[in-house]
C-alpha positions as CSV (number, residue, x, y, z in Angstrom):
1,X,0.0,0.0,0.0
2,X,1.3,3.4,-1.0
3,X,0.2,6.9,-1.6
4,X,1.6,10.0,-3.5
5,X,1.3,13.0,-1.2
6,X,2.0,16.7,-1.8
7,X,4.2,18.0,1.0
8,X,5.4,21.6,0.8
9,X,5.0,21.7,-3.0
10,X,6.9,18.5,-3.6
11,X,5.4,15.0,-4.4
12,X,6.5,12.0,-2.2
13,X,5.7,8.3,-2.7
14,X,5.0,7.3,0.9
15,X,4.3,3.9,2.6
16,X,3.3,3.2,6.2
17,X,6.1,2.7,8.9
18,X,8.7,4.3,6.7
19,X,10.9,7.4,7.3
20,X,11.3,10.3,4.9
21,X,13.2,13.6,4.7
22,X,10.9,16.4,3.6
23,X,11.3,20.2,3.4
24,X,11.2,22.0,6.8
25,X,7.9,21.9,8.5
26,X,6.8,24.3,11.3
27,X,5.6,21.5,13.7
28,X,7.4,20.7,16.8
29,X,9.3,17.4,17.4
30,X,7.2,14.3,18.5
31,X,4.0,15.9,17.3
32,X,1.5,14.4,14.7
33,X,1.1,16.1,11.4
34,X,-1.6,15.2,8.7
35,X,-1.3,15.7,4.9
36,X,-4.7,16.0,3.2
37,X,-3.4,16.5,-0.4
38,X,-3.2,12.9,-1.4
39,X,-2.8,12.7,-5.2
40,X,-2.8,8.9,-5.7
41,X,-3.5,5.8,-3.6
42,X,-2.9,2.1,-4.2
43,X,-3.7,-0.7,-1.9
44,X,-2.5,-3.5,-4.1
45,X,-5.9,-4.3,-5.6
46,X,-7.2,-0.9,-6.8
47,X,-5.7,2.5,-7.6
48,X,-7.4,5.8,-6.9
49,X,-6.3,8.8,-8.8
50,X,-7.4,12.3,-7.5
51,X,-8.6,15.2,-9.7
52,X,-6.3,16.9,-8.3
53,X,-6.6,15.3,-4.9
54,X,-8.7,12.4,-3.4
55,X,-11.5,13.7,-1.1
56,X,-11.5,12.1,2.4
57,X,-8.0,10.7,2.2
58,X,-5.1,11.8,4.5
59,X,-1.7,10.7,5.5
60,X,-0.7,11.0,9.2
61,X,2.9,11.2,10.2
62,X,5.1,11.9,13.2
63,X,7.8,14.5,13.3
64,X,11.0,12.9,14.4
65,X,13.7,15.7,14.1
66,X,14.6,18.9,12.3
67,X,18.1,18.9,10.7
68,X,20.2,20.4,7.9
69,X,21.2,18.6,4.8
70,X,24.8,18.2,3.6
71,X,26.5,21.4,2.3
72,X,26.0,22.0,-1.4
73,X,28.7,24.1,-3.2
74,X,27.5,26.6,-5.8
75,X,30.4,27.7,-8.0
76,X,30.1,30.1,-11.0
77,X,32.7,30.9,-13.4
78,X,33.0,32.8,-16.7
79,X,36.1,31.7,-18.6
80,X,38.5,34.4,-19.8
81,X,36.6,37.2,-17.9
82,X,38.1,36.9,-14.5
83,X,34.7,36.2,-12.8
84,X,34.5,33.5,-10.1
85,X,31.9,33.2,-7.4
86,X,31.8,30.5,-4.7
87,X,28.8,30.0,-2.5
88,X,27.6,27.4,-0.1
89,X,24.1,26.2,0.9
90,X,22.5,23.8,3.4
91,X,18.8,22.9,3.0
92,X,16.6,22.8,6.1
93,X,14.9,19.4,6.4
94,X,12.5,17.6,8.7
95,X,12.6,13.8,9.2
96,X,9.0,12.2,9.5
97,X,7.7,8.7,9.9
98,X,4.5,7.9,8.2
99,X,2.1,6.2,10.7
100,X,-1.2,5.9,8.8
101,X,-2.8,6.2,5.4
102,X,-6.5,6.5,5.7
């Protein structure tokens, strides 16, 4: 059983009792969060596709921790012009565990 859920503008293919890294959520650690924008649901026998979302479906998850992703280096250069720019970036993430798809 799996579902495709829209979380913070990104689509995630989620299953029950699995952990995922999603963009930073405003919820506290050890709280329940529910996502009601379920785009697709499959239970092994049938598939439901939303237009754009499935009414009455929601995915419940538990917030495990907030963390930063690995550093990403952004390097820009224009050859023969003397232009170089180096910049770093760390994305803010939230680790969640999907507890229920209903």
